[in-house]
KEBADO-440516 format. One record per residue (C-alpha): chain; residue in three letters; x, y, z negated. Coordinates in nm, 2 decimals. Layout:
<recs>
 cadena residuo      u      v      w
      A     ALA      X      Y      Z
...
</recs>
This chain:
<recs>
 cadena residuo      u      v      w
      A     MET   0.00   0.00   0.00
      A     SER   0.28   0.25  -0.10
      A     LYS   0.46   0.19   0.23
      A     SER   0.14   0.25   0.44
      A     VAL   0.03   0.57   0.26
      A     PRO   0.22   0.89   0.35
      A     PRO   0.37   1.08   0.06
      A     LEU   0.08   1.27  -0.10
      A     GLY   0.29   1.57  -0.21
      A     ALA   0.40   1.61   0.15
      A     LEU   0.04   1.59   0.27
      A     ARG  -0.06   1.86   0.03
      A     ALA   0.22   2.08   0.15
      A     PHE   0.14   2.02   0.51
      A     GLU  -0.23   2.09   0.47
      A     ALA  -0.16   2.42   0.29
      A     ALA   0.11   2.53   0.54
      A     SER  -0.11   2.44   0.84
      A     ARG  -0.40   2.63   0.70
      A     HIS  -0.20   2.94   0.62
      A     MET   0.05   2.90   0.91
      A     SER   0.31   3.00   0.66
      A     PHE   0.55   2.81   0.44
      A     VAL   0.57   3.11   0.20
      A     ARG   0.19   3.14   0.15
      A     ALA   0.16   2.76   0.11
      A     ALA   0.44   2.78  -0.16
      A     GLU   0.25   3.05  -0.34
      A     GLU  -0.08   2.84  -0.34
      A     LEU   0.10   2.53  -0.47
      A     SER   0.33   2.72  -0.71
      A     VAL   0.65   2.59  -0.56
      A     THR   0.93   2.74  -0.35
      A     PRO   0.92   2.78   0.03
      A     ALA   1.23   2.56   0.04
      A     ALA   1.03   2.29  -0.13
      A     ILE   0.75   2.32   0.12
      A     SER   1.00   2.29   0.41
      A     HIS   1.16   1.99   0.25
      A     GLN   0.82   1.81   0.20
      A     ILE   0.71   1.88   0.56
      A     LYS   1.04   1.74   0.69
      A     GLN   0.98   1.43   0.48
      A     LEU   0.63   1.40   0.63
      A     GLU   0.77   1.45   0.98
      A     HIS   1.01   1.17   0.92
      A     TRP   0.74   0.94   0.79
      A     VAL   0.50   1.00   1.09
      A     GLY   0.79   1.01   1.34
      A     LEU   0.66   1.33   1.50
      A     LYS   0.75   1.70   1.49
      A     LEU   0.46   1.87   1.32
      A     PHE   0.58   2.24   1.32
      A     ASP   0.78   2.45   1.56
      A     ARG   1.01   2.67   1.37
      A     GLY   1.13   3.00   1.51
      A     ALA   1.26   3.34   1.41
      A     ARG   0.91   3.48   1.38
      A     GLY   0.79   3.20   1.16
      A     VAL   0.63   2.86   1.21
      A     ALA   0.36   2.72   1.44
      A     LEU   0.19   2.38   1.46
      A     SER   0.32   2.16   1.74
      A     ARG   0.06   1.98   1.96
      A     ALA   0.09   1.67   1.74
      A     GLY   0.07   1.89   1.43
      A     GLN  -0.25   2.05   1.55
      A     ASP  -0.42   1.71   1.58
      A     TYR  -0.27   1.58   1.26
      A     SER  -0.37   1.89   1.06
      A     GLN  -0.73   1.85   1.16
      A     ARG  -0.73   1.48   1.06
      A     VAL  -0.56   1.56   0.73
      A     ARG  -0.81   1.84   0.66
      A     ASP  -1.10   1.61   0.72
      A     VAL  -0.96   1.36   0.47
      A     PHE  -0.91   1.63   0.21
      A     ASP  -1.26   1.76   0.27
      A     ARG  -1.40   1.41   0.22
      A     LEU  -1.19   1.36  -0.09
      A     ILE  -1.32   1.69  -0.24
      A     THR  -1.68   1.60  -0.16
      A     THR  -1.65   1.25  -0.30
      A     SER  -1.48   1.37  -0.62
      A     ALA  -1.74   1.64  -0.67
      A     ALA  -2.02   1.39  -0.63
      A     VAL  -1.86   1.15  -0.88
      A     ARG  -1.82   1.44  -1.14
      A     ALA  -2.17   1.56  -1.09
      A     ASN  -2.31   1.20  -1.13
      A     ARG  -2.11   1.16  -1.45
      A     ALA  -2.25   1.48  -1.58
      A     ARG  -2.61   1.36  -1.53
      A     ARG  -2.78   1.17  -1.80
      A     ILE  -2.95   0.85  -1.68
      A     VAL  -3.28   0.73  -1.81
      A     ILE  -3.40   0.38  -1.69
      A     VAL  -3.77   0.33  -1.66
      A     ARG  -3.91  -0.01  -1.59
      A     ALA  -4.27  -0.10  -1.50
      A     GLN  -4.49  -0.35  -1.32
      A     LEU  -4.46  -0.32  -0.94
      A     SER  -4.82  -0.21  -0.87
      A     PHE  -4.80   0.06  -1.14
      A     ALA  -4.45   0.17  -1.03
      A     ILE  -4.56   0.22  -0.67
      A     ALA  -4.91   0.36  -0.72
      A     TRP  -4.85   0.59  -1.01
      A     LEU  -4.49   0.63  -1.11
      A     THR  -4.28   0.67  -0.79
      A     HIS  -4.39   1.02  -0.68
      A     ARG  -4.38   1.14  -1.05
      A     VAL  -4.03   1.02  -1.09
      A     THR  -3.93   1.19  -0.77
      A     ALA  -4.09   1.52  -0.89
      A     PHE  -3.91   1.49  -1.23
      A     ASN  -3.57   1.43  -1.07
      A     GLN  -3.61   1.72  -0.83
      A     SER  -3.70   1.96  -1.12
      A     HIS  -3.44   1.84  -1.38
      A     ASP  -3.08   1.89  -1.28
      A     GLY  -2.92   1.73  -1.59
      A     ILE  -3.14   1.41  -1.62
      A     GLU  -3.21   1.14  -1.36
      A     ILE  -3.48   0.88  -1.40
      A     GLN  -3.39   0.54  -1.24
      A     LEU  -3.71   0.35  -1.17
      A     HIS  -3.70  -0.03  -1.17
      A     ALA  -3.99  -0.27  -1.11
      A     LEU  -4.00  -0.60  -1.30
      A     PRO  -4.26  -0.86  -1.35
      A     ILE  -4.56  -0.80  -1.57
      A     ASP  -4.44  -1.02  -1.86
      A     ARG  -4.12  -0.83  -1.90
      A     ASN  -4.04  -0.76  -2.26
      A     PRO  -3.87  -0.43  -2.34
      A     SER  -3.67  -0.59  -2.63
      A     LEU  -3.47  -0.79  -2.37
      A     GLY  -3.27  -0.47  -2.32
      A     GLY  -3.13  -0.29  -2.01
      A     THR  -3.40  -0.02  -2.02
      A     ASP  -3.48   0.30  -2.20
      A     ILE  -3.86   0.31  -2.13
      A     SER  -4.09   0.03  -2.03
      A     ILE  -4.45   0.07  -1.90
      A     TYR  -4.66  -0.24  -1.91
      A     GLN  -5.00  -0.34  -2.04
      A     SER  -5.00  -0.30  -2.42
      A     ARG  -4.90  -0.60  -2.63
      A     PRO  -4.86  -0.71  -2.99
      A     ASP  -4.62  -0.49  -3.19
      A     ILE  -4.25  -0.53  -3.10
      A     GLU  -4.01  -0.48  -3.39
      A     GLY  -3.82  -0.16  -3.35
      A     TYR  -4.03  -0.03  -3.07
      A     THR  -4.32   0.22  -3.03
      A     GLN  -4.62   0.19  -2.80
      A     GLU  -4.82   0.49  -2.69
      A     LEU  -5.12   0.48  -2.46
      A     LEU  -5.04   0.60  -2.11
      A     LEU  -5.33   0.50  -1.89
      A     ALA  -5.65   0.30  -1.94
      A     GLY  -5.92   0.38  -1.69
      A     HIS  -6.20   0.17  -1.54
      A     TYR  -6.23  -0.08  -1.26
      A     ARG  -6.46   0.03  -0.98
      A     MET  -6.55  -0.10  -0.64
      A     HIS  -6.36   0.09  -0.37
      A     ALA  -6.38   0.10   0.01
      A     ALA  -6.21   0.29   0.29
      A     PRO  -6.40   0.59   0.45
      A     SER  -6.40   0.40   0.78
      A     LEU  -6.58   0.11   0.63
      A     ILE  -6.84   0.34   0.47
      A     ALA  -6.89   0.52   0.80
      A     ARG  -6.96   0.18   0.96
      A     ASN  -7.18   0.03   0.69
      A     GLY  -7.30   0.32   0.48
      A     ILE  -7.32   0.29   0.10
      A     LEU  -7.44  -0.07   0.05
      A     PRO  -7.61  -0.20  -0.27
      A     PRO  -7.40  -0.45  -0.47
      A     SER  -7.61  -0.75  -0.35
      A     ALA  -7.53  -0.66   0.01
      A     LEU  -7.15  -0.64  -0.06
      A     LEU  -7.15  -1.01  -0.13
      A     HIS  -7.19  -1.06   0.25
      A     GLN  -6.90  -0.82   0.33
      A     PRO  -6.52  -0.89   0.34
      A     LEU  -6.39  -0.88  -0.02
      A     LEU  -6.04  -0.83  -0.15
      A     HIS  -5.94  -1.00  -0.47
      A     THR  -5.65  -0.93  -0.71
      A     SER  -5.55  -1.25  -0.88
      A     SER  -5.33  -1.17  -1.18
      A     VAL  -5.02  -1.38  -1.23
      A     ASN  -5.08  -1.35  -1.61
      A     ALA  -5.41  -1.52  -1.70
      A     ALA  -5.38  -1.38  -2.06
      A     LEU  -5.45  -1.03  -1.93
      A     ASN  -5.81  -1.12  -1.85
      A     VAL  -5.83  -0.86  -1.56
      A     PRO  -6.19  -0.80  -1.45
      A     SER  -6.27  -0.99  -1.13
      A     LEU  -6.51  -0.93  -0.85
      A     HIS  -6.73  -1.20  -1.00
      A     ASP  -6.75  -1.00  -1.32
      A     TRP  -6.84  -0.68  -1.13
      A     PHE  -7.12  -0.84  -0.93
      A     VAL  -7.27  -0.99  -1.25
      A     LYS  -7.25  -0.65  -1.42
      A     ALA  -7.41  -0.49  -1.11
      A     GLY  -7.71  -0.72  -1.14
      A     ALA  -7.63  -0.93  -0.83
      A     THR  -7.61  -1.30  -0.83
      A     PRO  -7.26  -1.40  -0.71
      A     PRO  -7.16  -1.76  -0.63
      A     GLU  -6.93  -1.93  -0.87
      A     VAL  -6.64  -1.87  -0.63
      A     VAL  -6.67  -1.53  -0.46
      A     PRO  -6.52  -1.55  -0.11
      A     GLY  -6.26  -1.31   0.02
      A     MET  -5.88  -1.25   0.06
      A     HIS  -5.66  -1.29  -0.25
      A     PHE  -5.36  -1.08  -0.35
      A     ASN  -5.13  -1.12  -0.65
      A     LEU  -5.06  -0.75  -0.68
      A     GLU  -5.32  -0.47  -0.70
      A     TYR  -5.13  -0.23  -0.49
      A     MET  -5.14  -0.48  -0.20
      A     ALA  -5.52  -0.51  -0.24
      A     ALA  -5.54  -0.13  -0.25
      A     ILE  -5.34  -0.10   0.08
      A     ALA  -5.56  -0.35   0.25
      A     CYS  -5.87  -0.17   0.12
      A     ALA  -5.75   0.17   0.24
      A     GLN  -5.69   0.01   0.58
      A     GLY  -6.06  -0.09   0.60
      A     SER  -6.00  -0.46   0.55
      A     GLY  -6.27  -0.50   0.29
      A     TYR  -6.40  -0.39  -0.05
      A     ALA  -6.18  -0.42  -0.36
      A     LEU  -6.22  -0.38  -0.73
      A     LEU  -5.94  -0.14  -0.83
      A     LEU  -5.83   0.05  -1.14
      A     ASP  -5.94   0.41  -1.08
      A     GLU  -5.62   0.55  -1.25
      A     LEU  -5.41   0.38  -0.98
      A     ALA  -5.66   0.44  -0.69
      A     THR  -5.68   0.81  -0.75
      A     GLU  -5.38   0.88  -0.53
      A     TYR  -5.55   0.71  -0.24
      A     ALA  -5.87   0.89  -0.32
      A     HIS  -5.71   1.23  -0.33
      A     ASN  -5.57   1.16   0.02
      A     GLY  -5.91   1.05   0.15
      A     GLY  -5.80   0.69   0.18
      A     LEU  -6.04   0.53  -0.07
      A     VAL  -6.38   0.60  -0.20
      A     ALA  -6.52   0.47  -0.53
      A     LEU  -6.87   0.32  -0.47
      A     PRO  -7.18   0.35  -0.69
      A     GLY  -7.21   0.06  -0.94
      A     PRO  -7.07  -0.04  -1.27
      A     ALA  -6.74   0.07  -1.41
      A     ILE  -6.56  -0.19  -1.62
      A     ALA  -6.33  -0.05  -1.89
      A     ASN  -5.97  -0.17  -1.84
      A     PRO  -5.91  -0.43  -2.11
      A     ASN  -5.53  -0.40  -2.07
      A     PRO  -5.43  -0.03  -2.10
      A     TYR  -5.08   0.07  -1.99
      A     ALA  -4.85   0.16  -2.27
      A     LEU  -4.52   0.35  -2.28
      A     MET  -4.28   0.15  -2.49
      A     MET  -3.94   0.25  -2.62
      A     LYS  -3.72   0.22  -2.92
      A     LYS  -3.82   0.41  -3.23
      A     ILE  -3.49   0.60  -3.22
      A     VAL  -3.38   0.72  -2.88
      A     LYS  -3.15   0.98  -2.71
      A     ASP  -3.29   1.33  -2.65
      A     GLU  -3.31   1.27  -2.27
      A     VAL  -3.52   0.95  -2.32
      A     GLN  -3.76   1.14  -2.55
      A     LEU  -3.79   1.42  -2.30
      A     VAL  -3.88   1.18  -2.02
      A     ALA  -4.13   1.00  -2.24
      A     ASP  -4.30   1.32  -2.34
      A     TRP  -4.31   1.43  -1.98
      A     LEU  -4.47   1.11  -1.86
      A     LEU  -4.72   1.11  -2.15
      A     LYS  -4.82   1.47  -2.07
      A     ASP  -4.86   1.39  -1.70
      A     ALA  -5.07   1.09  -1.79
      A     ARG  -5.30   1.31  -1.99
      A     VAL  -5.34   1.54  -1.69
      A     SER  -5.40   1.23  -1.47
      A     ARG  -5.68   1.11  -1.70
      A     VAL  -5.85   1.44  -1.69
      A     ALA  -5.82   1.45  -1.30
      A     VAL  -5.97   1.10  -1.27
      A     ALA  -6.26   1.19  -1.50
      A     ALA  -6.33   1.51  -1.29
      A     HIS  -6.28   1.35  -0.95
      A     PRO  -6.60   1.37  -0.74
      A     GLN  -6.54   1.02  -0.60
      A     PHE  -6.55   0.86  -0.94
      A     ALA  -6.86   1.06  -1.04
      A     LEU  -7.05   0.85  -0.79
      A     ALA  -7.03   0.54  -1.02
</recs>
C-alpha cells in the first residue's frame, strides 16, 4: 500500500502550489518554506515520473501533465473533504432507533419520521420494522411501538393510537356500486386481514357483518392478506371492500384513496402503545414526546374526518 500511494505531504504541497500558481503562497498556506514546497514537488515528480511544473525566471507554471494531474488531485481532495465532513456531521447527530410492526410503520410512522428528521438537525430517527411479537426488552431499540401487552419490567407503555375498525372502499368502487347495505356487501369482493398472532383477536369481516345485522356464512369468502397495509393498498386500488383501522386508513382517506362506509365501528381491542425504558436519554424522551403529541393530533383528526362521520 505504502509503495502505491504517493507521498501525502508532497500531494498537499502540489495541490496548494497548483491552486496558487506560486511556491511562495503555497508555503504561506501550509506554514512551511518555499524551499520545502519545491523539494516536495520534486519528490512527487520523481514518484510519478513526470515533470509537473515548468520553472522560469518569472515563476512557475503547470506543465501539460501537471494541469491534468492537478485536476485529478483536486477532485480527490474535494471528495476527501466532503466525506470527512459527512462523517463528522453524522457523528454529531444523536440517533434514536424506533421499531414498529410493518403495517404501522408504513401507514402511520414513515412520513412522520421523515418530517421529524427534516426539522431536527441534531437528532435522527432510524425506523426499523420488525414482527408483531417483537419484545422491546430484547434490546437494540430506543422506542418500540406495538400493540399494548402485559407490563414489561423496567419499561413504560403509553397509549399512542387506538381507533376503530370500519368497512372501507375505494371511490372507484363506490362510484360503480353506490353505497351498499351490509347484506349486499356479502356478494361483493372482500379483502381479509389474517393476523399472524391469534392472541391479538383482531376484528374480522365476519365480526363486522354480525354486528351490522347481516347473516354471514361461517367462512366469509374473499382474498386474504397477512398484513393490514397490503389489504389497504388492494382496497385503495378498488380490488374490494376491507375492514381497516381508521387510524391507519386516515392517510389514504385524506388523499381521497379510501372512504369509510356506513355501518358499525368496532373498537380496536389492541391499542398501539409506545414502549421505552423508564430512564432514557434526552433525545429519546424528545422523540417519544413528539410522537405522542402527534398521535393526539391524529386522534382528533380522525374523529373530525368527514369520511368517518358516515359510520
